Structures are given as C-alpha cells and as structure tokens.
C-alpha positions in Angstrom: 109.2 -97.4 60.1 111.0 -100.1 58.3 113.4 -97.6 56.7 115.5 -94.6 57.9 113.4 -91.8 56.4 114.9 -89.1 58.6 118.5 -90.3 57.6 119.7 -90.4 61.2 121.0 -93.9 61.2 118.2 -95.5 63.2 114.5 -96.1 63.2 112.0 -93.2 63.0 108.4 -92.7 63.8 105.5 -92.7 61.2 103.0 -89.8 60.7 99.7 -90.4 62.5 96.8 -89.1 60.3 94.0 -90.6 62.3 93.0 -92.7 65.3 94.4 -96.3 64.8 91.9 -97.7 67.3 88.8 -96.5 65.3 87.3 -98.4 62.4 89.5 -101.5 62.6 87.8 -104.9 62.5 90.0 -106.2 65.4 91.0 -109.5 63.9 94.5 -111.1 64.0 94.9 -110.2 60.4 94.2 -106.5 61.0 94.2 -105.4 64.7 94.2 -101.7 64.1 93.4 -99.2 61.4 96.5 -99.3 59.2 95.4 -96.3 57.2 95.9 -94.1 60.3 99.7 -94.2 59.6 101.7 -92.9 56.6 105.3 -92.5 55.9 106.7 -89.0 56.7 108.4 -86.8 54.1 112.0 -87.6 53.3 114.5 -86.2 55.9 111.7 -85.5 58.5 110.5 -87.2 61.7 107.0 -88.5 62.1 104.5 -87.2 64.6 103.4 -90.6 66.0 103.3 -90.7 69.7 104.0 -93.5 72.1 101.4 -96.1 72.9 98.8 -94.9 70.3 97.6 -98.4 69.5 95.7 -100.4 72.1 96.8 -104.1 72.1 94.7 -107.2 72.7 93.4 -107.7 76.3 94.7 -110.4 78.6 92.2 -112.7 80.2 93.9 -115.3 82.4 92.3 -117.4 85.1 94.4 -119.9 87.1 92.7 -122.4 89.4 94.1 -124.6 92.2 92.2 -127.4 94.0 93.6 -129.2 97.0 92.3 -132.2 99.0 94.0 -133.8 102.0 93.4 -137.5 102.7 94.4 -138.4 106.3 96.0 -141.8 106.7 97.0 -141.6 110.4 97.2 -138.8 112.9 100.6 -137.6 111.5 100.5 -139.0 108.0 98.4 -137.8 105.1 98.3 -137.4 101.3 97.6 -134.2 99.6 96.2 -134.3 96.1 96.6 -131.1 94.0 95.0 -130.2 90.7 96.2 -126.9 89.1 94.8 -125.4 86.0 96.7 -122.6 84.2 94.6 -120.6 81.8 91.7 -122.6 83.0 89.2 -121.0 80.6 91.5 -121.6 77.7 91.3 -118.0 76.4 93.7 -117.1 73.6 96.3 -114.6 74.8 97.5 -112.8 71.7 100.8 -110.9 71.6 101.0 -107.3 70.3 100.5 -106.7 66.5 103.5 -106.0 64.2 104.0 -102.2 64.5 106.6 -101.5 61.8 105.2 -99.5 58.9 106.4 -100.9 55.5 106.5 -104.6 56.4 103.9 -107.0 55.0 102.7 -108.0 58.4 102.0 -104.5 59.6 99.0 -104.5 61.9 98.8 -108.3 62.1 99.2 -110.6 65.2 101.4 -113.6 64.6 102.0 -115.1 68.0 100.5 -115.7 71.4 101.7 -114.6 74.9 100.8 -117.6 76.9 100.2 -121.3 75.9 96.8 -122.9 75.9 95.3 -124.5 79.0 97.8 -126.5 81.1 96.9 -129.0 83.8 99.2 -130.1 86.5 98.4 -132.9 88.9 100.4 -133.9 92.0 100.3 -136.2 95.0 102.2 -135.2 98.1 102.9 -137.4 101.1 103.1 -135.5 104.4 104.6 -137.1 107.5 
C-alpha cells in the first residue's frame, strides 16, 4: 500500500480478492492482474500473503572459450573469450508492488545488463 490505511505508522498489506497470476497479459506494462488487489477498509489490515505474485524468470547463459598456443616447451599464450548473458535474454526486475502508485504492476528496470564480451590474452612462462 502507498498509504497507511491501518494507521499504524508504517506500510500495510492490500486485500487479495483473486489470483494475481491468472488473466494477466504478462507484459512489462502489466505483469500481473492488478484487479486482484484492493485497498482494505480504513483502520484494518489487508489479507495479502507474502510471495503471491510470480516474477519474471531468469534465463542466463555464460560461455567461456580457451585456446592455448604453445611457443616453446615452457612458454605459451592463452587466449580467452568470455560471453556473459551469451544468448542476450532480457533479465527483467520485479514489477512495482505498491498499490496506489501509477506504476503498480509494471516492470521498469532490468536485473542484468545485455550481452557482455570479454577477450584476454595471457602469457604463461
């Protein structure tokens, strides 16, 4: 809740009147069914439980490739190519969960950056 409906000096829970994970289109503009939550009556606590809303999945694949080039018996070069989030999947953060704010139910950020590539050359002696 964006306001102190229960008048306890802190945040309170909303009332759950349905399943927030059913019927939502699952876009970043509306991740869950916002109609499943309503404001409780004045000076009462809501009945919403913890972890009612299922957030977006995390799909992350990291890949490392190594190749050793031998120069002499004791000296060699090692080439490394590392790909973080190699498939470049969007990793969305949790949706805004405060009833009464304009962004309620919307996702406005990401958890991880887009694909990152790191190349290195190492001399072993």
